[in-house]
C-alpha positions as a Python dict, from the first residue, in 0.01 Angstrom:
ca = {
    (1, 'M'): (0, 0, 0),
    (2, 'E'): (88, 406, -65),
    (3, 'P'): (246, 566, 216),
    (4, 'R'): (-4, 830, 115),
    (5, 'L'): (-268, 567, 144),
    (6, 'I'): (-166, 471, 493),
    (7, 'F'): (-160, 809, 623),
    (8, 'E'): (-497, 826, 531),
    (9, 'D'): (-609, 557, 682),
    (10, 'L'): (-449, 680, 1005),
    (11, 'E'): (-660, 969, 1008),
    (12, 'R'): (-979, 781, 994),
    (13, 'K'): (-940, 561, 1247),
    (14, 'N'): (-686, 789, 1540),
    (15, 'L'): (-866, 1191, 1444),
    (16, 'S'): (-1160, 1299, 1620),
    (17, 'P'): (-1480, 1336, 1414),
    (18, 'F'): (-1437, 1741, 1392),
    (19, 'A'): (-1083, 1751, 1220),
    (20, 'C'): (-1112, 1772, 855),
    (21, 'L'): (-947, 1423, 718),
    (22, 'S'): (-738, 1491, 402),
    (23, 'A'): (-927, 1237, 180),
    (24, 'E'): (-1195, 1408, 180),
    (25, 'S'): (-1074, 1787, 87),
    (26, 'K'): (-1291, 1996, -130),
    (27, 'G'): (-975, 1998, -361),
    (28, 'R'): (-753, 2199, -566),
    (29, 'E'): (-877, 2456, -738),
    (30, 'R'): (-714, 2265, -1062),
    (31, 'D'): (-681, 1912, -1075),
    (32, 'E'): (-360, 1709, -1058),
    (33, 'E'): (-199, 1408, -983),
    (34, 'K'): (-204, 1288, -588),
    (35, 'C'): (94, 1244, -436),
    (36, 'P'): (203, 894, -390),
    (37, 'V'): (377, 934, -33),
    (38, 'R'): (183, 1300, 88),
    (39, 'T'): (-158, 1350, 211),
    (40, 'D'): (-218, 1688, 28),
    (41, 'F'): (-238, 1863, 322),
    (42, 'Q'): (110, 1797, 333),
    (43, 'R'): (159, 1883, 43),
    (44, 'D'): (11, 2188, 120),
    (45, 'R'): (283, 2266, 407),
    (46, 'D'): (565, 2165, 179),
    (47, 'R'): (498, 2372, -96),
    (48, 'I'): (481, 2637, 154),
    (49, 'I'): (758, 2668, 276),
    (50, 'H'): (929, 2603, -4),
    (51, 'C'): (798, 2939, -197),
    (52, 'K'): (1016, 3243, -247),
    (53, 'A'): (722, 3466, -49),
    (54, 'F'): (817, 3282, 284),
    (55, 'R'): (1183, 3335, 273),
    (56, 'R'): (1152, 3719, 225),
    (57, 'L'): (933, 3716, 566),
    (58, 'K'): (1281, 3692, 790),
    (59, 'H'): (1333, 3995, 685),
    (60, 'K'): (994, 4172, 732),
    (61, 'T'): (883, 4331, 1076),
    (62, 'Q'): (671, 4206, 1321),
    (63, 'V'): (630, 4447, 1571),
    (64, 'F'): (982, 4686, 1576),
    (65, 'L'): (1108, 4850, 1274),
    (66, 'S'): (1462, 4780, 1235),
    (67, 'P'): (1586, 4658, 1551),
    (68, 'E'): (1934, 4625, 1640),
    (69, 'G'): (1995, 4261, 1814),
    (70, 'D'): (1923, 3914, 1719),
    (71, 'H'): (1665, 3838, 1946),
    (72, 'Y'): (1349, 3997, 1816),
    (73, 'R'): (1109, 3841, 1601),
    (74, 'T'): (1030, 3893, 1259),
    (75, 'R'): (732, 3777, 1062),
    (76, 'L'): (892, 3445, 1014),
    (77, 'T'): (999, 3374, 1406),
    (78, 'H'): (635, 3512, 1444),
    (79, 'T'): (482, 3270, 1196),
    (80, 'L'): (689, 2920, 1323),
    (81, 'E'): (578, 3077, 1711),
    (82, 'V'): (155, 3050, 1540),
    (83, 'A'): (287, 2685, 1437),
    (84, 'Q'): (445, 2507, 1705),
    (85, 'I'): (121, 2716, 1912),
    (86, 'A'): (-136, 2597, 1661),
    (87, 'R'): (21, 2181, 1653),
    (88, 'T'): (26, 2182, 2018),
    (89, 'I'): (-324, 2243, 1987),
    (90, 'A'): (-440, 2035, 1703),
    (91, 'R'): (-263, 1754, 1873),
    (92, 'A'): (-407, 1789, 2167),
    (93, 'L'): (-772, 1789, 2066),
    (94, 'R'): (-673, 1524, 1750),
    (95, 'L'): (-731, 1755, 1483),
    (96, 'N'): (-526, 1751, 1128),
    (97, 'E'): (-221, 1866, 1226),
    (98, 'D'): (-88, 1871, 865),
    (99, 'L'): (-373, 2104, 757),
    (100, 'T'): (-270, 2286, 1107),
    (101, 'E'): (28, 2378, 1042),
    (102, 'A'): (29, 2468, 671),
    (103, 'I'): (-246, 2715, 774),
    (104, 'S'): (8, 2889, 1017),
    (105, 'L'): (293, 2873, 755),
    (106, 'G'): (127, 3034, 472),
    (107, 'H'): (-97, 3284, 683),
    (108, 'D'): (146, 3560, 658),
    (109, 'L'): (294, 3529, 328),
    (110, 'G'): (155, 3832, 163),
    (111, 'H'): (232, 4103, 484),
    (112, 'T'): (389, 4393, 394),
    (113, 'P'): (712, 4552, 470),
    (114, 'F'): (737, 4772, 805),
    (115, 'G'): (477, 4565, 982),
    (116, 'H'): (141, 4665, 999),
    (117, 'A'): (228, 5043, 909),
    (118, 'G'): (309, 4909, 549),
    (119, 'E'): (-20, 4713, 532),
    (120, 'R'): (-190, 5068, 686),
    (121, 'A'): (19, 5261, 428),
    (122, 'L'): (-80, 5028, 164),
    (123, 'N'): (-469, 5029, 276),
    (124, 'D'): (-495, 5390, 233),
    (125, 'L'): (-280, 5424, -130),
    (126, 'Y'): (-528, 5189, -329),
    (127, 'E'): (-875, 5239, -395),
    (128, 'K'): (-1032, 4868, -342),
    (129, 'G'): (-852, 4827, 31),
    (130, 'F'): (-552, 4661, 134),
    (131, 'H'): (-565, 4405, 414),
    (132, 'H'): (-266, 4096, 467),
    (133, 'Y'): (-428, 3799, 520),
    (134, 'E'): (-616, 3867, 144),
    (135, 'Q'): (-265, 3916, 5),
    (136, 'S'): (-175, 3626, 153),
    (137, 'L'): (-447, 3406, -26),
    (138, 'R'): (-378, 3595, -386),
    (139, 'V'): (27, 3513, -291),
    (140, 'A'): (-93, 3113, -274),
    (141, 'D'): (-365, 3194, -560),
    (142, 'V'): (-192, 3427, -791),
    (143, 'L'): (204, 3516, -736),
    (144, 'A'): (372, 3282, -609),
    (145, 'K'): (590, 2994, -810),
    (146, 'G'): (643, 3294, -1067),
    (147, 'G'): (298, 3343, -1148),
    (148, 'Q'): (164, 3039, -1145),
    (149, 'G'): (65, 3017, -802),
    (150, 'L'): (92, 2680, -577),
    (151, 'N'): (-276, 2549, -603),
    (152, 'L'): (-329, 2497, -218),
    (153, 'T'): (-666, 2230, -87),
    (154, 'Y'): (-901, 2487, -5),
    (155, 'E'): (-921, 2425, 347),
    (156, 'T'): (-568, 2550, 373),
    (157, 'R'): (-633, 2870, 142),
    (158, 'N'): (-1023, 2922, 368),
    (159, 'G'): (-818, 2897, 696),
    (160, 'I'): (-532, 3127, 571),
    (161, 'L'): (-796, 3340, 428),
    (162, 'C'): (-998, 3409, 787),
    (163, 'H'): (-696, 3368, 1019),
    (164, 'T'): (-778, 3732, 1126),
    (165, 'K'): (-1077, 3896, 1061),
    (166, 'G'): (-1472, 3843, 960),
    (167, 'K'): (-1607, 3513, 939),
    (168, 'E'): (-1403, 3220, 1136),
    (169, 'A'): (-1275, 2917, 910),
    (170, 'D'): (-1504, 2633, 820),
    (171, 'T'): (-1279, 2377, 951),
    (172, 'M'): (-1103, 2371, 1317),
    (173, 'E'): (-763, 2325, 1251),
    (174, 'G'): (-853, 2724, 1029),
    (175, 'R'): (-1018, 2832, 1391),
    (176, 'I'): (-728, 2719, 1585),
    (177, 'V'): (-478, 2931, 1414),
    (178, 'R'): (-672, 3245, 1442),
    (179, 'I'): (-638, 3204, 1844),
    (180, 'A'): (-282, 3051, 1808),
    (181, 'D'): (-185, 3351, 1586),
    (182, 'R'): (-317, 3584, 1923),
    (183, 'I'): (-177, 3392, 2178),
    (184, 'A'): (163, 3388, 1971),
    (185, 'Y'): (188, 3740, 1883),
    (186, 'M'): (90, 3892, 2273),
    (187, 'N'): (341, 3696, 2408),
    (188, 'H'): (655, 3731, 2153),
    (189, 'D'): (546, 4107, 2164),
    (190, 'I'): (589, 4145, 2553),
    (191, 'D'): (919, 3966, 2560),
    (192, 'D'): (1055, 4173, 2314),
    (193, 'A'): (875, 4565, 2445),
    (194, 'V'): (1086, 4431, 2732),
    (195, 'R'): (1437, 4372, 2545),
    (196, 'A'): (1366, 4723, 2392),
    (197, 'G'): (1302, 4909, 2705),
    (198, 'V'): (984, 4998, 2598),
    (199, 'L'): (815, 4795, 2893),
    (200, 'S'): (863, 4600, 3253),
    (201, 'A'): (706, 4257, 3315),
    (202, 'D'): (571, 4421, 3629),
    (203, 'D'): (443, 4702, 3407),
    (204, 'I'): (101, 4375, 3372),
    (205, 'P'): (-175, 4456, 3581),
    (206, 'K'): (-158, 4199, 3870),
    (207, 'K'): (-564, 4065, 3730),
    (208, 'I'): (-385, 3924, 3461),
    (209, 'T'): (-52, 3754, 3596),
    (210, 'D'): (-268, 3608, 3855),
    (211, 'V'): (-438, 3440, 3606),
    (212, 'L'): (-276, 3392, 3351),
    (213, 'G'): (97, 3346, 3511),
    (214, 'H'): (436, 3624, 3500),
    (215, 'T'): (650, 3478, 3217),
    (216, 'T'): (588, 3357, 2834),
    (217, 'T'): (630, 3001, 2877),
    (218, 'S'): (345, 2975, 3178),
    (219, 'R'): (107, 3282, 2966),
    (220, 'I'): (166, 3048, 2667),
    (221, 'N'): (78, 2752, 2894),
    (222, 'T'): (-273, 2869, 3013),
    (223, 'M'): (-414, 2941, 2736),
    (224, 'V'): (-337, 2653, 2559),
    (225, 'M'): (-422, 2438, 2850),
    (226, 'S'): (-752, 2751, 2845),
    (227, 'V'): (-801, 2610, 2499),
    (228, 'I'): (-801, 2231, 2485),
    (229, 'D'): (-964, 2188, 2822),
    (230, 'N'): (-1274, 2413, 2727),
    (231, 'T'): (-1295, 2310, 2415),
    (232, 'T'): (-1642, 2089, 2349),
    (233, 'D'): (-1738, 1943, 1997),
    (234, 'D'): (-1641, 2207, 1733),
    (235, 'R'): (-1618, 2497, 1949),
    (236, 'L'): (-1272, 2628, 2037),
    (237, 'R'): (-1314, 2837, 2334),
    (238, 'M'): (-1108, 2948, 2685),
    (239, 'S'): (-1264, 2978, 3047),
    (240, 'D'): (-1414, 3285, 3095),
    (241, 'D'): (-1112, 3386, 3370),
    (242, 'V'): (-862, 3339, 3104),
    (243, 'A'): (-1068, 3493, 2804),
    (244, 'E'): (-1149, 3818, 2979),
    (245, 'V'): (-841, 3822, 3069),
    (246, 'F'): (-686, 3771, 2749),
    (247, 'N'): (-886, 4015, 2618),
    (248, 'E'): (-802, 4287, 2862),
    (249, 'L'): (-375, 4210, 2805),
    (250, 'H'): (-479, 4281, 2432),
    (251, 'K'): (-616, 4609, 2520),
    (252, 'F'): (-243, 4673, 2727),
    (253, 'M'): (-47, 4567, 2475),
    (254, 'F'): (-229, 4835, 2200),
    (255, 'D'): (-225, 5087, 2487),
    (256, 'R'): (98, 5016, 2581),
    (257, 'V'): (313, 4916, 2247),
    (258, 'Y'): (155, 4871, 1919),
    (259, 'C'): (61, 5248, 2012),
    (260, 'N'): (372, 5375, 2194),
    (261, 'E'): (519, 5683, 2098),
    (262, 'Y'): (827, 5585, 2152),
    (263, 'A'): (855, 5273, 2003),
    (264, 'K'): (651, 5309, 1713),
    (265, 'R'): (844, 5695, 1604),
    (266, 'E'): (998, 5506, 1339),
    (267, 'E'): (744, 5386, 1167),
    (268, 'K'): (543, 5819, 1054),
    (269, 'K'): (846, 5806, 774),
    (270, 'V'): (635, 5441, 653),
    (271, 'P'): (364, 5608, 431),
    (272, 'G'): (517, 5872, 286),
    (273, 'L'): (855, 5652, 153),
    (274, 'I'): (538, 5352, 73),
    (275, 'G'): (355, 5644, -120),
    (276, 'L'): (642, 5775, -307),
    (277, 'L'): (749, 5403, -395),
    (278, 'Y'): (405, 5362, -487),
    (279, 'S'): (341, 5662, -768),
    (280, 'Y'): (693, 5589, -913),
    (281, 'F'): (605, 5277, -1014),
    (282, 'K'): (269, 5352, -1124),
    (283, 'E'): (465, 5652, -1309),
    (284, 'H'): (690, 5407, -1412),
    (285, 'P'): (544, 4989, -1484),
    (286, 'E'): (798, 4916, -1739),
    (287, 'L'): (971, 4887, -1485),
    (288, 'L'): (816, 4590, -1240),
    (289, 'P'): (885, 4242, -1311),
    (290, 'N'): (747, 4091, -1584),
    (291, 'K'): (487, 3908, -1465),
    (292, 'L'): (365, 4241, -1284),
    (293, 'R'): (312, 4403, -1563),
    (294, 'L'): (118, 4144, -1676),
    (295, 'I'): (-113, 4105, -1420),
    (296, 'A'): (-71, 4524, -1463),
    (297, 'E'): (-232, 4467, -1812),
    (298, 'N'): (-505, 4218, -1667),
    (299, 'E'): (-589, 4391, -1341),
    (300, 'G'): (-454, 4766, -1361),
    (301, 'I'): (-164, 4883, -1255),
    (302, 'E'): (-216, 4976, -878),
    (303, 'R'): (-308, 4620, -842),
    (304, 'A'): (32, 4515, -978),
    (305, 'V'): (165, 4807, -811),
    (306, 'C'): (49, 4645, -425),
    (307, 'D'): (172, 4316, -533),
    (308, 'H'): (488, 4402, -633),
    (309, 'I'): (539, 4710, -311),
    (310, 'S'): (351, 4409, -28),
    (311, 'G'): (628, 4145, -151),
    (312, 'M'): (917, 4397, -39),
    (313, 'T'): (1107, 4264, 243),
    (314, 'D'): (1194, 4614, 445),
    (315, 'Q'): (1545, 4654, 375),
    (316, 'Y'): (1481, 4605, 8),
    (317, 'A'): (1177, 4845, 24),
    (318, 'T'): (1441, 5115, 199),
    (319, 'D'): (1692, 5009, -74),
    (320, 'K'): (1413, 5060, -354),
    (321, 'F'): (1355, 5428, -249),
    (322, 'K'): (1687, 5571, -113),
    (323, 'E'): (1816, 5437, -543),
    (324, 'I'): (1491, 5655, -683),
    (325, 'Y'): (1501, 5962, -449),
    (326, 'I'): (1872, 5941, -303),
    (327, 'P'): (2107, 6139, -521),
    (328, 'V'): (2446, 5981, -534),
    (329, 'A'): (2772, 6148, -487),
    (330, 'W'): (2928, 6217, -841),
    (331, 'K'): (3259, 6036, -861),
    (332, 'I'): (3500, 6103, -1127),
    (333, 'N'): (3690, 5867, -1315),
}
């Protein structure tokens, strides 16, 4: 028997009735021959890891713009922490770990340079609006693999699109990624904020630490265990006391870190930088990469410019801005 068929049989025997079985996937937009070794969700995971957009996440801001230090999170390390937390929850609930991991690894593929500051800048510029979760799906469907897209399964695509706002994912695995994303970023952002001197661990209100704990490890463990212990059937939930302080911690982080004037002072430069790049490439479509010129012809120049800028890393966007707008000293040969 092919290894894939063995895995599919193990899923049917061992996973929860609420799990999404790979053999019962709604399939891909383009039919293709099954892999003899990997299930469809394992294949999704591998395609995401090997795509260029995934590798570029290592040079994209998570919270702190261009921090000096080796230990601050990037968009890539955030993605890996989400995958770890989500898989832990999925395993405990006997849900499909492969689907959970594929969604986790793909959920931020479309994130802009300079974190949410870059996302807001593009949203203000692009008439149709720009949201990173929609762009993540667009990367998977349209932009990746030289414009061929990754041809992921419906379930992975749905989980990526629904990982942050609006309609919940159709699968339990997708809904796990949404809560794992929040658990991951709030806790690692506390760690980074303390490292940056923006926050002291003692600043977190006692009401929160009494329930969640005083360390990153204890907070994550409390939240994860609360989800595992209180989920019933297909309804993911935390206990009331943990959910209450979880939301209070979220508000605390917005007030003290995400909107902190000192921590975010460099972000004031982002709209101007993004705006000038946007205007320049609108006026010079011939300078877009070949695959984006085709998008400009079919979907409009602004769509192509959004795709181009959102795919940039922080450093590439900065270097491109300097190349276009900053004069270089003239040298005599």
